[in-house]
N, C-alpha and C positions, 0 to 999 in steps of 0.2 A: 232085677235089672242086670243085663249082661255087662261084663267088663269091656272097656274100650280097647280095640285091637289096633294094630299098625295099619291095617287096611282102612280102618275108619278115619284115621287122621291123614293118611297119605293121599296126595292129589297128584295125578299124573297127567300132564298135558301132552297132546299130540304135537307133532312138529308144526302143523298148520296153525294150531291154537297158540303155540309159543311165539310164533312170528308176529301175531296180532298184538301181543303185549308190548307196552312201552317200557322204557328203561327203569322207571320207578316201580312199576308193577313186577318186573323181573327181580329187582332187588328185594322187594317186599316178600315175594315168594321164596326167595333164597334164604332170607333171614328166618322166616317161619319154619321152613323145613329143617334148617340147622338147629333151631331151638327145640323142635320135636325130637330130633335125633338125640340131642343131649339129654333131654328129660327122660326118654325111654331108656337110655343107657344108664342114667343115674339110678333108676328104680330096678335095675337088674334085668332088663328085657333080654330075652334069648334071641339073638339074631340068626341062629341056625335054622329057625323055623321058617324063615323067609329067604327067597332068592334075592339077597341084597345086591348080588353082582348084577342082576338084571336091571334093578333100579339105578345102580351106579352107571351102568352102560348107557341107559336112557339119559341120565343127567349129563353124561359126557357128550352125548350127541347134541344136546341143547345148550351146552356151555354152562351147565349149572353144577359142575363137579366141585366138591369141597373135599379137602384132605381128611383123612381118617382121624378120629379123636384119640387122645392119649388113653392107653389102656385097652383099646379095641383091637383084638387080633383074631378075627373070626376065621381067617384062612391061613393055612400054613403049607408052605411048599415042601414037597417030599424030598427034593434033592439036597437042599441046603438047610432046611428047617427054618427058613426065614418067615416071620409072621407078617402078614399083609392084611390090608383092608380092601381098598379099591385098586391097589397097584399090583394085584396078583398076576394079572395077565402080562403087564409090562415086565415084572420081575422074571416070569417064565421065559420071556424072549431073551433077556440078558443071559440067563443060565444056558439057554439052548443055542446062544450065539446068533439069533436071528436079528435082522434089522428092525428097528422100531419104525413107527410111522414117520413120514417125511412131510415137513411143512412146505406148502406150495409157494410161500412168499419169501422165505429166507433159507430154505433147504435144511432146517434144523431137525435133527433126528431125536430130539428129546420127546417126552410124553406129549403126544400131539395135542390132547385136549387142554392140558395146563399151558402148553406153549402158545396155543392160539389166543389165549387171553391177552398176550402182549400185543396182538394185532387188532383184536376186535373189541376189547374191553375198554370202556371209557373211564377216565380218571376225573372224578367230580370234585375232589378235595385238592385245592390249590393253595400253595404257600403265598401269603401276601408280600413277603419280603423278597423272595428270589424267584417266584413264579413256578416253582416245581410242583407237579401234580401227583396225587396219590389216589389209589383205588379205595383205600379204607381210611376212615377218620383217625383211627389209632396210629396209623403210620404217619399221618400229618402231625399229630400231637408230638410224636417222638422227634420228628424232623425239626419242629419249631424250637425244641430245646437246644439245638445246635446254634441257633441265632442268639437266643437269650442267655445261653450258658447255664440254664437251669439244671440242677442236679439234686433231685428230690431224695435219692436213695443214698444214705450215709452209713458207712461201716461203723459199728459200735466200738470196735477195738482200736482202729487207727484214725477214725473220723474222716477217711477219704470218701468223697461223694461221687456218685455216678448218676448218669442220666436215665439209665434203664435198670429195671429190677434184675434182669438176667445178668447184667454186668456185675451187679453187687453180689449175686449168688456165686458167680465164678470167683470173685475176689475173696469172699469169706472162706472159701476152701483153701486159700493160701495160708490163712491163719490156722485153721483146724487140721490141715493136711488130710482131710477126710477123703478117702479114696474108696467109695462104696462099690465101684464097678471093677470086678476082677475078671481077668481073662483066664478061662479054663485051659487054654492052649499053652500060654507062656507063664501064667502065674503073675503077670504084671497087673498092678492096681492103677485105676484111673479115676480122676475126680469127676469127670463128666461122661455121660453115656455116649456122646458123639465121639469122644476120644477112643472109647472102647470099640465102637463100631468101625472106626477107621483102622484101629489096630487089628481087628479080626480079618479085615480084607487082606492084610499082608500074609495071612496064614491059609485061609480057606478059599479065597477067591483069587483067581488069576486075573491078569490084566488082559481082557479080551480084545482090546482095540490096538492094533499094530499098524504103524506107519509103513507103507509100502516102499517109501523112498529111503528112509534112514533107519528102519527097523526098530524105532523107539515104540514102546508099548505104554498104554494108558489104562487106568482103572475106570475113569469116567469118559463117557462119549463126548461130553462137552469139552473136556480138556483135549481129546483127540481132534475135535473139530478145530479148536484154536490152533493146535500145532500144525494142522494141514495148511493153514493160511500162511505160515511162514514159508512154505514151499511154493504155493500158488500165487501168493501176493494178493489174495482176495481181501477186499475191504468193503463189506456190505453196508456199513453204517456211514451215511453221508450227512454232512452239515447242510442245513437249509440255506444258510447265509452265504457261505463261501464255497460250497460244494466239495469241501475237502472230505475225503473218505478215511475211515478207520476200520481196523480189524475187529475191535471189541467195542461194545456199547459204552463201557465206562470211559474209554478214551474219548468217545464223542461227547459225553457229558462234561468231561474236563475241558474239552476244546471249546464248547459253547460259552464257557465262562470268560474266555479270552475276548469274546465279542461284547459281553455285557459288562466286563470289568468287575464283576461281583466278587467280593472277598468277605464272606460272612463270618469267617472264623478269626477271632481276635485274641492275641496273646494278652494275658492279664498283667504280665510284668512290664513288657516294653510296648504294648499296644500295636504291635505289628499285625497286619491282617493277612489272611491266606484264603485262597479259593477252595482248598480241599481241607477236610478235617485231618487227613493224614499229614498234610503239610504242617498244620498247627502242632500235632503230636510230635513230629520230628523236630520242629523248632523248639518246643518246650524242653527237649533234652539238652539243648545248648545251655539253658539256665540251670538245670538240675545236674548236668554232667552224667546222666544215666546212660549206661551202655549194656543193655540186657542181653545182647546176642553175642555168645562166646564161641570161638572156634574150638572144636573137640581135639584138634591135633596140636595146635601151638598155644592155645589158651588166650589168644588175643580177643579183646572185646570190641563190639561195634554198637553204634547207636541205632542203626537201621538194619533190618534183615537183608535188604538188597546188598548192603556193604559186606555182610557176612557171606552171602552167596558168591559175590565176586571174589572175595578173599579165598574161599575154599577152592576155587578153581586154580589158584596159584599152587596148591598142593597137588592137584590132579593133573594140571597142565592141559585140561580138556578145552578144546576150541570147537564147539559143535556148529557154530554159525559161519558159513562159507559164502564168499562173494561169488555170484554167478558169472561175473565178467572177468575177474582176474584170478579167482581161485584162492584168494587170501582168506585165512580162517581167523575167527575172533572168539574170545571166551564169552562175550556178552552180546546179546542181540542189539543193544543200543550202540555198541561199538560198530557192529555191522551196518546199522542204519546211517551212522555218521560217515562211515567209509564210503557207502554207496553215493553219498552226496558229492564226493570228489569226482565220480564218473559223470553224474548228471549235471553238476554245477548248480544244483538247486539251492537257493537261499530264501527259505520261506519266512524268515523272521526279519521284519523290516522296522527300522526306527521311525517312530511317528514324528520326531522333530526334524531330523536331517535326511530321512529317507534311505539311509545306508542299510543294506541287507546283509544278513548273516546266515550261515548254514546251520548253526546250533543256537538254541534258546539261551544257553548260558552265556554265549558270546554277546548276544543282544543285551542281556541284563548287565553284563560288565560294561558294555559300551554306554548304556544309559547313564552310568555314573558320571560320565563326562559332562552331560547336560545338567544333571541334578547336583553335582558336586558332592555326592554322598561318599563318605569315607568311613565305612563300618568297622574297619580293623584298626584298633588302637594299641599302641605300645604301653605295656604296664609300667615301664621304667620312666620314660620321659613324656608320656601322654600324647605323642605325635600320632596322628591318624593317617590311614592309608586307604586307598580305594580297592586294593587287591590284597588277598591274603599272602600271595607270594612276595609282594613288596614288604609286608610286615615281617615275614620270615627273613628276608634279606636284611632288613633294618636291624633286627634283633642281634644279628651277628656283629653289628657295630659296637654294641654294648659288651658283648662277650670277648671281642677281639680274636676270636678263634678263626684260624685259616687252615683247615684240615687237608686241602687239596694242593699237592705240591707237584711242580713240573719236574720231570725226570732229567731234563737236559740242563736247566739253569738253576734248579732248586728254588725257584720263586714260588711262594705259597699264595693261595687264593681262598676266599671265603666261600665261593660257590663253584660247583663243578662246571657250569657253563662258562665262567670266567677262565677256568683252566683250559677248556676246549678252545675258546677264542685265542688264548695266549699261545697254545701249541701250534696254531696256524702261523704264527710269526716265525717259528722254526721251520715248518714244513713248506710254507709258501702256498698252502692250499687255498683255493678260492672256488668253493663249490657252487656259489650262487651267481648265475649268469643272466644278464638282461636279454630279453627276447628281441628287443628292437635294435640295440647296437652291439650286442654280444659282449659287452663289458662284464668282467667277472669281479666278484666281491668275496671277501672272506667271511662276512657276516650277513645274515638275512636282512637285518635291519638296515644295513648299508644299501642293499639292493632295493628295498622299499623306498628309501629316501631318494635313490637315484631315479627310480621309475617316475617319481613325481616331477622330475625335470622334463620328462617327455609329455606327460599329461597336463602339467601345470595345475593340477588339482590342489586345492587348499581347503580341506574339509573342516579345519579347526578354526573357529571364529571367536574373537574376543567379545564378550557380552557388553563391555563398557564402551569400547571405541569402534567395534566392528571390524577390526583388522583381522585378516585371515592368515593362517599358517599351514604349511604343508605337513608339519609334524606336531604331535601333541606336546612333546617336550618343549618345543619352541613357544607354544601357547602358554604353557605353565611358566616359563621363564619371563615371557612378556607380561603376564599377570602381575608380576612383582613391581612393575612400573606403576601400576595403579594402587597396589596395596602398600608399597614401600617396604615390603618384607625383605629382610636381610638375614637369611638363616645361617650363613657361614661366618663364624666368628673366629678371629685370630686368637690363639691360646696365649700369645705373648703380650700383645698390646690391647686386646679386647676389641679391636676394630672389626666391624661387621660388613659383610659383602653380600650382594644379591646373587652372585654367581660363584660356583666353586672354583672356576678357572681364575677368577680375580683373586680369591683367597690364596690360591697356589702361587700366583705371580707375586702377590704381596709378601708371602713367606720368604721370598728371596731377599727382601730388604733386611730381614733379621739374620738370615743364614749367610748372606753374601754369595750365594751360589750363582754361578754363571755357566750354565750348561751348553751354551751355544758358542762354538769356537770357529774362528775364521780359518779356512784351510791354507790361505796364502801367508798371512802374517802371524797367525796363532793367537790373535787377540780374542778374548772371551767376552760374551755378553749375557745379560740376564734374560733377555727376551729375543725370540726368534725374529721379530720385526726389526729389532735393532741390528741384528746380524745381516739381514737382507739389505738394509739401508747402507750398512758399512761395506758390503761386498761391491757395491757400485763404485766405491772409491777406487777399487783396483781396476775396474773395467772402463771407468770414465764415460760410460755410456749415459746419455741424457736424451731419452726418446720422446719426452713430453715437452712440447714447445708452446709458449704463449702466443696467441694470435695477435695480440696488440703490441707487445714490445719485443717479440721473438726471443725472449729469454727461455732457456731450456732447463729442464729439471729431470732428475733421475727417477722420481716417483710421481705417479699421477696425483697422489694426495698433496704433494708439494705444489704441483701446478694449480690444484683447486684452491689451496690457501693463497697462492700468489695472485690468482685472478680476482680475489676479493679486494686486493689493494687497488685494482682498477675500478671495480664496481662499488666499493665501499660497503659491501654487504656484511652485516653482522647478525648471523642467524641465531646465535646462542645468547639468550637473554636471562639475566638473573631474576628469579621470581620474587626476591625480597626488595631489591632496590631498583630494578628495572634496567640496570646497566647492560648493554649489549656487547658481545665480543665476536670477533671474526673466527676464532678457533675454540673448540670445545674444551681443550686443555686449559685455556686461559679462563674460561668460565669456572672450571673446577677449582683452579687455584684461587680465583676471586671468592668463591663460596666459603673458603676458609676464614675470610674476614668476618663473615656473619656467624659461622659456627665456632670459631676459635680453635678449630682442629689444628693440632701440631703433631703430625705423624712421624716426624724424623727426630730421633733422640740421640744425643751424644753418649757414647759408651763410657766416657771418662767422667764427666761431671753430671750426666743425667739431664742436661738442659734440652728442651724440645724445641723444634722449629717447624714452621709451616711449610717450608720449601726445602728440597734436597740441596739446592745450591747454598742456602743459608747454613745448612749443617756442614757442608764442605768448607765453607769460609771459616766457620767457627772452629773446626778441628785444627786449623793452622795456628790458632791461639795457643793450643796445647803443645804443638810441635815447635813453634817459633820459626818455622820455615819461611823464607822469603826468596822464592825462586826467580822472581821477575826483577831484572836489574836494568837501570838506565844506562844507555850506551854513552851518554855524554858526561854525566857526573858520577856514575858508578853507584848511585843510590839504589838500594834493593827494596822491593815491595812484596807483600804477601799475595796480592791479587793483581791480575792483569789490568783491571780498570783503574787501579791506583797508579800503575805505571803510565797508562795512557794519559791520565789527568796530569801526572807530573811532567810528562814530555811536552805538554802544551805550555808549561811554564817557560820552557826554553824557546819554543817557536812562537808563543803568543797567539796561536791560531784559534779563531772563534768562528767556525763555519755555519753555525745555526743562528739565523737572524729572525727577530720578531717582525711580523708584517705590519703591526700597528705603530710601534715606536722605534723600529729599526735597531733595537738593542741586540747585540750579538752574544752568543753563548758558545762555550766550548763543547757542551754535550747536549744531545736532544732532550734528555730528561730535564735539564735545567730550563730549556726553552718551554717544555710543556708546563712545568711549574710556573714559569713566568707568565705564560698566557692566561693563567687563572687569575692573575692580578687585574687583567683587563675584563675578563668575563665575570669575575666574582664567583666562579663555580667552587663549591665545597662539597665534593661527592662523598666524603668519609664522615659518617655521623656516629656519635657515641650512643650506645644502646641505653646507657644509664641516665645521662642528663640531657641528651638530645643535641649537644653542641656539635657543630659541623666543622670540618677542617678541609683545607685544600690539598693536603698531602697525607698519605697513609701513615708516614712516619710520625707526623704530628698527632694523629689519632692514637697511635700506639703509645707515644709518650704521655698523652693525656689520660689514657685508660689506667696507666700506672698510678695516677693521682688517686683513683678510686680504690685500686687494689693495694696500694702501698708497696708494690713489688719493686725490688731493686736486684735484678738478676746479675748485674755486672759487679764483680768483687775484685778488689786489688789483691794481688798475690803477696805483696810485701807487708801492707799494714792492715789488710782485712776490711777496709772501708768499702761499702757497697754503693752502687749508683744505679739510677733508673735508666740511664742511657749509656750506650757504649762509647759515644764521643766524650762524655764526661769522664769515663774511666781512662780513656786515652790521654785526655788533658791532665788528669790527676797524676798519671804515671810520670809526667814530666817534672813534678815536684821531687820525685825520687831520683830520676836520671839527670836532672838539670838541663835537659835538652831545650834548646831555643832555636827552632827551625826557621823562624820568621825574622829576616834581617832588613833593616832600613837601608835603602839604596843611597840615601844622602849622607847619613852620619855613621852607617855601619852598625848601629845598635841592633842587638838581637832580642827577640821576644819569644816567650813560650806559646803565646796564643796569637792567632791572626787578628783578633779584635784589638789586642793591645797595639799591634803594629799599625793598624788602621787609625787608632786614636792618636798614636804617636806622630803619625804623618801630619796631623793638623798643627803640630808645633812648627813645622817647616812651612806649611802653606798658609797658616793663619786662618784656616777655615773654621767658621762658627755656624754650623747648620741648625742649631737649636735656638729659636728666638722667642722671647717673652711676648705674649699677646698684649700685655698691659703697657709696658714701657718700651718695648722694641729692642731691648738689649739682647745681644747674641752670645751664645755659649758654645764652647767646643764639645761639651759632653751633655748628655741628657740628664745625668745626675746633677750637674751644676744648675741646669735649668729648673729642676724640681726643687732644689734648695733655694734658688732665688725666688721662686713663686711664693714661697712662704712669707717673704718680706711684705708682699702686698696683702696677705691675709692676716698677718701678725699672729697666726695660730702657732702655739707652742705646746703640743700635747704631751711631750716627754719631760717629766720633772724628776730632779735628783732627790733621792730620799734623805740625803744628809744635809744639804744646804738649801734645798727648796728651789734651786735655780731651774728654769724651764728651757727646753730646747725644741727647735722646730723638727729635728730629725733624730731618730733613735741612735744613729751612728755618732751624732754630736754628743748625746748623753753618755754613750759608752766611752768616748774619748775623755769627757769631763770626769767621769767616775774614776778614771785612772789617776787624776790629780789628787783624789782622796786616798786611793789605795797605794799609789806609788808604783803601780804595775807598769812594766816596760817589756812587753812580750816580743818586740822586734829587735833582734840582736845582729850586729855586724859580724860577718864570718871572718873578716880580716883582723880587725882590731878589738873585737869583743864589746864595743860600745853598744848600749841598749837604748831603745827609743819607745816612747809610748804610742806613737802612730807610725804606720807603715810608710807614709809619704816622707816622714822625717828620715827614716832609714834609707829610702831610695835617694833622697837628696844628699845624705851623708856618703853614700857609696861613690858618688861622683868625685869625692876627694881622692879615693884610692884609684879609681879608673881614669880620672882626668877627663871624663866625659863632659862635653859642653854642647848640649843639644840645641841651644837657642842661639841663632845666628842673626846678625843684623843684615838687613837687605841692602843697606846703602854702602857700608864699609866692609862687610864680611866678618866682622869681629864676632867671636862666639862666646857664649856665657853658659855657666853651669845652671843658672836659675832664670826663670822667666821674669822675675822681678828685676834682676840685673839688666836684662835686655830692655825692659820698659824704661828703666832709668837712663840707659845709654841712648835710646832713641830720642830723648829730649835734647841731647847734645846737637843732633842734626836739625831738629825743628826749631831750637832756640826758645822753646816754650818755657815760661816760668809761672806756673799756676799758683804757687804758694807765696802770698804777700803778707808782709808784716803789718799788723794793725796799728802800730804806733808811728812808724816812719814811712810806711808805704813801699818799702823795698821788697822786690820780688825775688823768688828763688825757684830753682828747677826741681828741688827735692824737699820733702818735708823735714828731713833731718837738718838740712842746711838752715831752714827757717828756725828750727828749735835752737840751734847754736846761736843764731843771730839774736833771738829774743833774750838770751842770757846777757847780752851786752847792755840791754835796757834794765834788767833786773839786777845786774851785777852778781847773779847767782854763780856760786862756784861749788858744784856738787861733788867734784872730785878733790878731796883734801888729802895732802900728803901726811 
């Protein structure tokens, strides 16, 4: 039996027969013929015996061409010695400089038969995840690994995994440094055969494709074609959805993913997804810090080859890309594309949320962070995050404190060069940015942008919570703090936080005492520019703002607005905690300190803090002892003007403020307000701890000290502390002996106003405190309390020595002195001591001659009230004390005692 030959197994279809086959039959024929070729080659079949080129030519005609198999080199070209299989004719054209065949669909000059597959060959194998189609199943299998992250091929030395076997083979040569492919021309060794082939071209093959416009030469015709499109602007690859055209097919593939939103490549560390595998590879270097691309000239390393290419042009200063309109040259093609957008005005990248368009994709990506709130750049020192890398760099200088950029004229230093540039314009007066509508010029571009918004009225930045729109992003950021309550600016001295940097700056002047704003006319300085503006109107006396209802004029519009609320009664500022409303915002802010307990104003001498600046100023007078306000009638001086005003009313007796309900008049409006609460029962000030309410804020403050035990007012002489300032003032009179309250009738002076009031009842006989049970009246409330115990017979206070009980603790204390013999009250004139203070007071009348008790009928005065009562019986003739034996009556009990001795003949006084 004869051996099977090639002609026995080869089947050759005519063109008419080939057209009749369907796609599956064509594919079956292709697989069978390829398998036959491989089997014959494996058993050492000699291809020289057959005209394989003829079969290959027929296969190319019918679209069945398959690349040559490894190791098959049946044809060798005589000029360069290159071994070929089916590409001999194409290779001959390259060496001869002839044009290869041209495709009728896309004018591609590559090998026509292979290239036509891109147009006529169907792709049956489609990816289920992304829809991408492939002509071979093996290609689809490799592609699916990009979605699943499968890496079956692992390096035995470093355990690194790869998705493709070829990638593993290349990687293993990094460990072995095996370079089996040696160039005979230069002696250089290469790890891969493809590297050697590329290297040989630099020696034995010239670059046959030369650009007629820029004289640039290319080794491959495909590269030459791509280059020509940079001059012609040809973009043969068009998107089916948006009709956008691209110069290269890979650009079209990337663009299609913008419509699908597909991002199949995910980072294992941060789960960020990417549309391209190259994007994922570049991103992973952020985590590893790898920079494999190094500059040969300066040694600088880069993470991406494109960065290296751009960097190398800084050494050569080459700018091959020139603008056709203005002639400006660029080092990179992407720079040229961006520049051309300035001529066309094209903005192809549009935000899906707000519709704003951008000329560059990176600008759109940065803009989208406004909507998403993404802040990917975080400070390593304080953890603060930023939306832009430039913002992070600027922020990091805050920690370093470095200011390397210095002004040549005034030596002021800046952290950033742009700050220096802006500052230098203050010296030169340069304003390079001009408005197209009104021709107004600005020193900074940002100022121009803000100004242009006044013409358009555009407010593109909207608050997500309340819907309020703003013309500038910074204004939106500042507004957002109203909702979040964020106060990022903290005072280093007192720890108070502010929502705005300007407020912190203004607050700092409270500590430094700085007053940078000075009046040109009188030289008076102010801490705030607004205060200076208000002050300057004093010199002009101009009041352009007039009230429509009462014709009162004001220097500022804000003053007019506040005044108009007195007519309307409007109180737009409401406290969120207690609901109290105020006509002015400053009053609400001051009121809020009642709830927060904030006391921002601190005394430099004693450290005491106050809620109001006016309270601090008043307190400072305590340390200086200054009393600049003097009464013109009596010469008495006062520390505060309101004290002087109150004092002057003691001379005039004026009480201009009258209650509408009871007609009671008051000298001050605050007294009237407090009085009116007695009719309404209003108690707006409530204690946070026990819930007790008070009619006056001062009452609440005094009450709160019961919970805290605070006694902030201390006597300078004896160190005794008090919870109220008034108590300290009263206490000081014990050291000074001051008695400012004088009785008009007898001239007696008292240290306390309450004592004078009580003393006045001795002259008037007033007894306002009446017993509910027996109707007896008393001049003092303490006397009434003592009397009421008579009805209850309760005596809870008992003496430990004798067992005697008392109704009041004060009685027990007085009684205990009878056992101890203590007499703490001593007369300053004669030195006589007394057990009770009342006895000392009565005794002092011997030295002073005081007789405060006067008879209403004859005018006779007495030192003691008992003496007055005895005397009044003279005028009435009353004799209430009667003898039980003889019925004789007497005016005084002692007279009765004497009379009773006449009956008993008792003589108690024996000589």
